[in-house]
C-alpha positions as CSV (number, residue, x, y, z in Angstrom):
1,M,-41.1,21.8,16.9
2,T,-40.9,20.7,20.5
3,S,-38.1,19.1,22.5
4,T,-38.1,15.8,24.2
5,P,-37.1,15.2,27.8
6,G,-33.3,15.1,28.1
7,S,-32.7,16.7,24.7
8,A,-30.2,19.5,24.4
9,G,-32.6,21.8,22.5
10,P,-35.6,22.0,20.3
11,T,-34.0,20.3,17.3
12,A,-32.0,17.7,19.1
13,A,-34.7,15.0,18.8
14,T,-35.2,15.4,15.1
15,T,-31.8,16.2,13.6
16,P,-29.7,13.1,12.9
17,P,-26.0,13.2,13.9
18,P,-23.5,14.0,11.2
19,S,-22.4,10.4,10.9
20,E,-25.9,9.2,9.8
21,P,-26.9,9.0,6.1
22,G,-29.6,11.6,6.5
23,A,-27.4,14.2,8.0
24,T,-26.8,17.6,6.4
25,G,-24.6,20.6,7.1
26,P,-21.0,21.0,7.9
27,G,-19.3,17.7,8.8
28,A,-22.0,15.5,7.3
29,S,-19.9,14.5,4.2
30,A,-16.9,13.9,6.3
31,G,-18.7,11.6,8.7
32,R,-20.2,9.2,6.1
33,A,-18.1,6.2,5.2
34,R,-17.2,5.3,1.6
35,R,-16.1,1.8,0.6
36,R,-12.5,1.7,-0.6
37,F,-11.2,-1.8,-0.5
38,S,-12.9,-5.2,-0.6
39,R,-12.0,-8.0,1.8
40,A,-10.0,-9.8,-0.9
41,E,-7.9,-6.7,-1.6
42,R,-7.1,-6.3,2.1
43,W,-6.2,-9.9,2.3
44,V,-3.8,-9.6,-0.6
45,H,-2.2,-6.5,0.8
46,R,-1.7,-8.0,4.3
47,T,-0.4,-11.3,3.1
48,A,2.0,-9.7,0.6
49,A,3.1,-7.2,3.2
50,A,3.8,-10.0,5.7
51,L,5.9,-11.9,3.2
52,M,7.8,-8.8,2.1
53,L,8.6,-7.8,5.7
54,L,9.7,-11.4,6.3
55,C,12.1,-11.2,3.3
56,V,13.5,-7.9,4.5
57,A,14.0,-9.1,8.1
58,T,15.7,-12.3,7.1
59,A,17.9,-10.4,4.6
60,A,19.0,-8.1,7.3
61,C,19.9,-11.1,9.5
62,L,21.9,-12.5,6.7
63,Y,23.9,-9.4,5.8
64,L,24.3,-7.4,9.0
65,P,26.8,-9.2,11.3
66,P,25.3,-7.9,14.6
67,L,21.9,-9.3,13.7
68,A,23.5,-12.5,12.3
69,E,25.2,-13.1,15.6
70,L,22.1,-12.3,17.6
71,V,19.8,-14.6,15.6
72,G,22.2,-17.4,14.6
73,R,20.8,-20.5,12.9
74,R,21.8,-19.2,9.5
75,Y,20.5,-22.2,7.5
76,L,17.0,-21.7,8.9
77,V,17.2,-18.0,8.2
78,V,18.3,-18.7,4.6
79,T,15.4,-21.2,4.1
80,V,12.8,-18.8,5.4
81,H,14.2,-16.0,3.2
82,E,14.1,-18.2,0.1
83,W,10.6,-19.5,0.6
84,S,9.1,-16.2,1.6
85,G,10.5,-14.7,-1.6
86,L,9.2,-17.5,-3.7
87,L,5.7,-17.2,-2.2
88,L,5.6,-13.4,-2.5
89,P,3.8,-13.3,-5.9
90,V,1.2,-15.9,-4.7
91,P,-1.2,-13.5,-2.9
92,V,-1.4,-11.3,-6.0
93,L,-2.0,-14.2,-8.3
94,L,-4.8,-15.5,-6.0
95,G,-6.2,-12.0,-5.8
96,L,-6.8,-12.0,-9.6
97,G,-9.9,-14.0,-8.8
98,S,-11.4,-10.9,-7.3
99,R,-13.2,-8.5,-9.6
100,A,-12.5,-5.5,-7.3
101,F,-8.8,-6.4,-7.2
102,R,-8.6,-6.6,-11.0
103,A,-10.4,-3.2,-11.3
104,D,-7.9,-1.6,-8.9
105,L,-5.0,-3.1,-10.8
106,G,-6.4,-1.4,-13.9
107,R,-6.6,1.9,-12.1
108,L,-3.0,1.6,-10.9
109,N,-1.8,0.9,-14.5
110,R,-3.4,4.0,-16.0
111,F,-2.0,7.5,-15.7
112,A,-4.5,10.4,-16.2
113,P,-3.7,14.0,-17.0
114,Y,-4.4,15.0,-13.4
115,D,-1.6,12.6,-12.2
116,K,0.9,14.9,-13.9
117,E,-0.6,17.8,-11.9
118,W,-0.1,15.8,-8.7
119,L,3.5,15.1,-9.5
120,R,4.2,18.8,-10.4
121,A,2.5,19.9,-7.1
122,V,4.7,17.4,-5.1
123,G,7.8,18.7,-6.9
124,R,6.9,22.3,-5.9
125,R,6.0,21.1,-2.4
126,D,2.6,22.6,-3.0
127,A,0.2,21.3,-0.3
128,R,-2.7,23.6,-0.8
129,P,-6.2,22.1,-0.9
130,G,-6.9,20.9,-4.4
131,S,-3.3,21.3,-5.7
132,R,-2.8,17.5,-5.8
133,P,-5.7,16.0,-7.8
134,A,-6.0,12.2,-7.8
135,G,-8.4,9.4,-8.7
136,K,-8.8,6.4,-6.4
137,F,-5.0,6.2,-6.3
138,N,-2.7,9.2,-6.6
139,A,0.3,9.3,-8.9
140,G,2.7,8.5,-6.1
141,Q,0.8,5.3,-5.3
142,K,0.8,4.3,-9.0
143,L,4.6,4.8,-9.3
144,Y,5.2,2.9,-6.1
145,A,3.0,-0.1,-7.2
146,A,4.8,-0.3,-10.6
147,W,8.2,0.0,-9.0
148,I,7.7,-2.6,-6.3
149,A,6.1,-5.0,-8.8
150,G,9.1,-4.8,-11.1
151,A,11.5,-5.0,-8.1
152,V,9.9,-8.2,-6.9
153,L,10.2,-9.8,-10.3
154,V,13.9,-8.9,-10.5
155,M,14.5,-10.1,-7.0
156,L,12.7,-13.4,-7.8
157,G,14.8,-13.9,-10.9
158,T,18.2,-13.1,-9.4
159,G,17.3,-15.1,-6.3
160,L,16.6,-18.2,-8.4
161,L,20.0,-17.8,-10.1
162,M,21.6,-17.6,-6.6
163,W,19.6,-20.6,-5.2
164,F,20.0,-23.0,-8.1
165,T,23.7,-22.6,-8.9
166,G,23.5,-24.9,-11.9
167,L,21.1,-22.7,-13.9
168,A,23.7,-20.3,-15.2
169,P,27.5,-19.6,-15.6
170,V,29.5,-18.2,-12.7
171,V,29.5,-14.7,-14.2
172,W,25.7,-14.7,-14.3
173,R,25.4,-15.7,-10.7
174,T,28.0,-13.1,-9.6
175,S,26.0,-10.4,-11.4
176,A,22.7,-11.7,-10.0
177,T,24.2,-11.5,-6.5
178,F,25.3,-7.9,-7.1
179,V,21.9,-6.8,-8.4
180,H,20.0,-8.8,-5.7
181,D,22.0,-7.2,-2.8
182,W,21.7,-3.6,-4.0
183,L,18.1,-3.9,-5.0
184,A,17.3,-5.4,-1.6
185,L,18.8,-2.2,0.0
186,A,16.7,0.0,-2.3
187,I,13.6,-2.0,-1.5
188,G,14.2,-1.5,2.2
189,V,14.5,2.2,1.8
190,V,11.4,2.5,-0.4
191,L,9.4,0.3,2.0
192,A,10.4,2.5,5.0
193,G,9.1,5.5,3.0
194,H,5.9,3.7,2.2
195,I,5.3,2.7,5.8
196,G,6.1,6.3,6.9
197,M,3.6,7.8,4.5
198,A,0.9,5.3,5.7
199,Y,1.7,6.1,9.3
200,G,1.1,9.8,8.7
201,D,-2.3,9.2,7.1
202,P,-4.8,7.6,9.5
203,Q,-7.6,7.5,6.9
204,A,-5.4,5.5,4.5
205,R,-4.6,3.0,7.2
206,R,-8.3,2.8,8.1
207,G,-9.2,2.1,4.5
208,M,-6.7,-0.8,4.4
209,R,-7.8,-2.0,7.9
210,T,-11.6,-1.8,7.6
211,G,-12.2,-1.3,3.9
212,S,-13.9,2.1,4.3
213,V,-12.8,5.7,4.6
214,E,-14.5,9.0,5.5
215,R,-16.3,10.5,2.5
216,G,-14.8,13.9,3.2
217,W,-11.3,12.5,3.1
218,A,-12.0,10.7,-0.2
219,E,-13.5,13.9,-1.8
220,R,-10.6,16.0,-0.6
221,E,-7.6,13.7,-1.3
222,H,-9.1,11.8,-4.3
223,P,-11.5,14.1,-6.0
224,H,-11.5,12.2,-9.3
225,W,-12.4,8.9,-7.7
226,K,-16.0,9.3,-8.7
227,E,-15.1,9.8,-12.4
228,E,-13.3,6.5,-12.4
């Protein structure tokens, strides 16, 4: 085997770089991309995230006096908050037209035996390789998806009772206000944790941004993905 002009060595001209499909050896698996999310799924996530952040931001402007004084225009803030909350389920409903989105909803709604192992490892703070087995979504992501979906429905119901005052007696509206306010605080805390986890995982962000992740990351963090 001979080298070509300008090559680094005898095998430089014939060995593909690790990122190419024909590559072998250390790093080859990590360099290849694996499809994780379709364009429709990324659109649903981005739109729902934008509406959720808008709800949280306007809620903060309504309940925190310093922000309320800074922003002003309370009626406009209330209107934006109400309509962003009403529109929040729309991206998910539209996403049901995507086969890939429906398939991932099915994965999120099913707990497998290895999900229990993942939760036990998290409880023990065990971060050793292979100690936290997962499918396409780990147990934490499944719990988060279920919790945030339920929270959005509760917020929508209590918000409607607060908006349309003639729908229910005063005691119902008072209770709805209490639940709405405290659940909003819980959502803010959980969202902060969700964003923090995403910020600490560049591959997870890449998957949601581009739709693909490195195969090595997928095999390491989600080893049961192929089985699903």
